C-alpha positions in Angstrom: 42.5 -19.4 9.0 41.2 -18.7 5.5 37.8 -17.1 5.0 35.9 -17.8 1.8 32.8 -16.1 0.6 30.0 -18.1 -1.0 29.2 -17.1 -4.5 26.1 -14.9 -4.5 23.4 -15.8 -7.0 23.4 -13.5 -10.0 20.1 -11.9 -10.7 18.6 -12.5 -14.1 19.3 -9.7 -16.5 16.4 -7.4 -17.2 15.9 -6.2 -20.8 17.7 -3.0 -21.6 15.7 -0.2 -19.9 15.9 2.3 -22.8 14.7 2.9 -26.3 16.4 5.4 -28.7 14.4 7.6 -31.0 15.5 10.6 -33.1 13.9 13.9 -32.3 12.5 15.2 -35.6 12.9 18.8 -34.6 16.6 19.0 -33.9 18.0 15.7 -35.2 19.2 15.0 -31.6 19.1 11.5 -30.3 17.1 11.2 -27.1 16.7 8.3 -24.7 13.3 7.1 -23.6 12.8 4.7 -20.7 10.2 1.9 -20.7 8.7 0.1 -17.7 9.9 -3.3 -16.6 7.0 -5.7 -16.9 7.5 -7.7 -13.6 10.2 -7.3 -11.1 9.7 -10.8 -9.8 8.4 -12.5 -6.7 11.3 -11.4 -4.4 10.6 -7.7 -4.6 9.5 -5.8 -1.6 7.9 -2.3 -1.5 8.9 -0.1 1.4 7.1 2.9 2.9 10.0 4.5 4.8 10.1 5.9 8.3 10.4 9.4 6.9 7.1 9.1 5.0 3.6 9.8 6.3 0.5 9.1 4.2 -2.7 10.6 5.5 -6.2 10.7 4.1 -9.7 9.7 4.9 -10.4 7.8 1.7 -7.0 6.5 0.8 -6.4 2.8 0.1 -2.9 1.5 -0.5 -2.7 -1.7 -2.6 0.4 -3.8 -3.1 0.4 -7.0 -5.2 3.5 -8.3 -3.5 5.3 -7.8 -0.2 5.0 -4.4 1.6 7.1 -3.2 4.6 5.7 -0.2 6.4 8.2 1.8 8.5 6.3 5.2 8.5 3.0 6.7 9.6 0.0 5.6 7.6 -3.6 6.8 8.0 -5.2 4.7 5.3 -6.4 1.2 4.6 -3.8 -1.3 3.4 -4.2 -4.3 1.1 -1.2 -6.5 0.3 -0.2 -10.0 -0.3 2.3 -9.9 2.5 2.6 -7.0 5.0 5.2 -6.2 7.7 4.6 -3.4 10.1 8.0 -2.2 11.4 8.8 -1.4 15.0 8.5 2.4 14.6 5.5 2.2 12.2 2.0 3.5 13.1 -0.9 2.4 11.0 -4.4 3.9 11.6 -6.8 2.0 9.3 -7.8 -1.5 8.3 -5.3 -4.1 7.1 -6.0 -7.0 4.7 -3.2 -9.3 3.7 -2.5 -13.0 3.4 0.3 -12.8 5.9 0.7 -10.0 8.5 3.7 -9.5 10.7 3.2 -6.7 13.3 6.2 -5.3 15.1 4.8 -1.7 15.5 1.4 -0.2 16.3 -1.9 -0.8 14.5 -5.1 1.0 15.2 -7.8 -0.8 13.2 -9.0 -4.2 12.0 -6.5 -6.8 10.8 -7.7 -9.4 8.3 -5.2 -12.1 7.3 -4.8 -15.8 6.8 -1.8 -15.8 9.0 -1.3 -12.9 11.5 1.6 -12.7 13.9 1.9 -10.1 16.7 5.6 -10.0 17.6 7.0 -8.9 21.0 6.6 -5.1 21.3 3.6 -4.9 18.9 0.6 -2.9 19.9 -2.8 -3.6 18.2 -6.0 -1.9 19.1 -8.8 -3.4 16.9 -10.3 -6.7 15.9 -8.4 -9.5 14.2 -10.0 -11.9 11.7 -7.6 -14.6 10.8 -7.2 -18.3 10.0 -4.0 -18.6 12.2 -3.1 -16.0 14.9 0.1 -16.0 16.9 0.7 -13.5 19.7 4.2 -13.5 21.2 4.9 -12.6 24.8 5.3 -8.9 25.1 2.8 -8.0 22.4 -0.3 -5.9 23.3 -3.7 -6.7 21.8 -6.9 -4.8 22.7 -9.8 -6.1 20.7 -11.6 -9.3 19.6 -10.2 -12.1 17.6 -12.3 -14.3 15.3 -11.0 -17.5 13.6 -12.0 -17.7 10.0 -12.3 -21.2 8.5 -12.1 -20.0 4.9 -9.3 -17.6 4.3 -10.9 -16.4 1.0 -13.5 -14.6 3.3 -10.7 -12.2 4.4 -8.6 -12.1 1.2 -7.0 -8.7 0.4 -8.4 -6.8 -2.6 -5.2 -6.3 -4.6 -7.1 -4.7 -7.5 -9.5 -1.7 -7.5 -13.0 -3.0 -7.5 -14.7 0.1 -8.9 -13.6 1.4 -12.2 -15.2 4.8 -11.8 -13.6 7.4 -14.1 -11.1 9.7 -12.5 -12.3 13.2 -11.9 -11.6 15.5 -14.8 -10.7 19.1 -15.0 -13.4 21.5 -16.0 -14.0 21.5 -19.7 -15.1 24.6 -21.7 -18.9 24.6 -22.1 -20.9 26.1 -24.9 -23.5 27.7 -22.6 -22.6 30.2 -19.9 -20.8 28.6 -17.1 -22.5 28.2 -13.7 -20.8 29.7 -10.7 -18.1 27.5 -9.2 -18.7 28.8 -5.6 -22.3 28.6 -4.2 -24.0 31.8 -3.5 -25.4 32.1 0.0 -27.3 35.4 -0.3 -30.4 33.7 -1.4 -30.6 31.5 1.7 -29.8 34.1 4.3 -33.2 35.7 5.0 -32.3 39.2 3.8 
């Protein structure tokens, strides 16, 4: 018996990821990398099972597909989201499609939400289409949304507040960085 292998599609060539520039100081040639503009629609970002992201005010945004295998204590916004079997998410989820295989503690908002066998969800689900396989655990309320745009993920930051800056030198005498409590302690 003869086995043959199908030809695999060849990915499109990306532009050369380097630029060359002469260093003026030593006359040495150095390589400088530049960013690839768009990796394409088939890319998937992965948060591995050895990674833990924790924080009260953290929001993770992914413009494409995101697969979570680790421990996340944050809100997630993605176009497509897959929660792996060993993953634990504590926070709200918003995505167009959500596939849950692991554990979610928080609200899920998605146009199409699937709780696969073995999934554990504790929180409300707002979706246009909801599927719950036998063996999945769901403790919360579900609400059918007629217009999926009501629950669309926010893939871009909404507030453009400037990032916190380091202390700059001031012309007047600097005020103390640590508050003084001696004035408020009746003594």
